[in-house]
N, C-alpha and C positions, 0 to 999 in steps of 0.2 A: 621344591620351593622358588618361589618366584615373588614379583611384585603384587603379585594378588592374592597371595597365601595370607590368613588371616588366622588360623589355627591349626595345629595338630593334635589330635585328642586320641590318646590309646584308648583300644577296644579289645575285649574279650571275644574272639572270633575265629573259627576254624578256618576261615577263607582269607582273612586280612587281619593286621594289625593296627592300622591306625585309620583315623578317619581324618580326611584333611579338607578343610574348608577353604575355599577360594573363589571369593565374588558370592555369585548366586549356586555355585557347584559345591558337592558334598563327594568327594573322591574316597575310596576305598583302596588301601594300598598295604600290598604284603610286603612292609618293612617298619621297624619300628621306627618313631621318631628320633632316636638317637643313631641310628642306622641313617635315615636321610639327612641329619644335622652334617654327621662326619662326612657324608658323601658330597654335599653340597658346600662346604669348606674347603675340601680336596679340589671341587671345580673352581673354586676361584683362588688357588695356588697356596694353600696352607691346611694346618690339619685343626680339627676341633681342640684338641688339647692345647696347641701354639695359640688360638684365638682366645682361649680361657685364660690362659696364662697371661697374654698380653693385658686383657680386662683386669684381671687383677692386679698387675703392675702398676697398669695406668691411672685405675680409678681406687683400690684397695678393698673391692667388692670380692670377696673371697667366697663365700656361700651362693648358689642359686643364681650364679653371675651371668648376666644376659651374654648373649652372643651377637657377634656381628658377622652376619653370615656373607654379605656381600656389601663391601663399603661403597664401591662405585654406583650401586643402586639404592644403597641406603637400607639394606635390608637387615632388620635386628630381629632377635627373638628373647623371649624369656621363659623360664622354667616356673611352672607351678608348684612345683617340689623341688627335693633333690633329683637331679640329673639321673641317678642311680636308682632313684623310685620308680617302679613299672607303671604307676600310675600317672608319673608326670606327663603333664601336657605341657604345648609350649605356644606361646600367645606372639602375636606380631603386630607392636603397637602402633604402626602407622594405621592400621584398620580399626584400631579400638575407640570407639565413640565416649563408651562409660562403663565402669565397671561398681556393681550396687549388691548388696547382699541380698539373698533372696530371702523375701518375707516368711516364706514358709519355713526355713531351715538357715539357721546363722553361721553354719559350717560350709552353707555353700555360695556361690555367686553368680548373679547374672551378667554375663559380659555382653553388651550391645555393640555390635559393629556399626562403621560408618553408614553401611549399605542398608540399615535396619535390620539385619538377621542378628538373632539372639541367640548364646548357647549358656547352658548351666554347668558349672563345674564345681568338683567338691573341694574347694578351696575356699576358706574366709576371705571377703572383699577386701578387709583391712592386709590382709597379706598379698592379694593381687594387687592393689594401689601402690604399695611400697614397691613391689617389682616395677611397677610402670614408671615410678620414679628414680628409681635406679637405671632403668633401661634410657630412661632420657637423659639422665647423667653420662650413661656411656656415649650415646650418642651426640652430645654435647663435646666430652674429651676427643674423641675421634674424629669429629669434624674439625 
């Protein structure tokens, strides 16, 4: 994960576990989103569990907590579901332009990124907008 990472989406494929959206690229990674998050937190001298505990301690957010991946580069991500759920995607709010309900299915959201790219996720927009708000608060607290 880096400053260009916009989303990590799990996929059911034999050759890879996630699709990572970075700018105009779509990368196929043989590693789960959680494995990627844990690895990147360790690169910044902390554990995923430690970051999650710090967020809960400082913000009171206990469920579906946003995670500061890199404080120096201000890289934060939030989960679309419980991180234990295999269908959990991770979104990076610095790149999100809008989150809207899919007019064809209210249980889905259309995430439009600042570069114009869009993806559809199986999570209602109201939940993702709440997660976006919580992450903004988390960024404020840790700044």
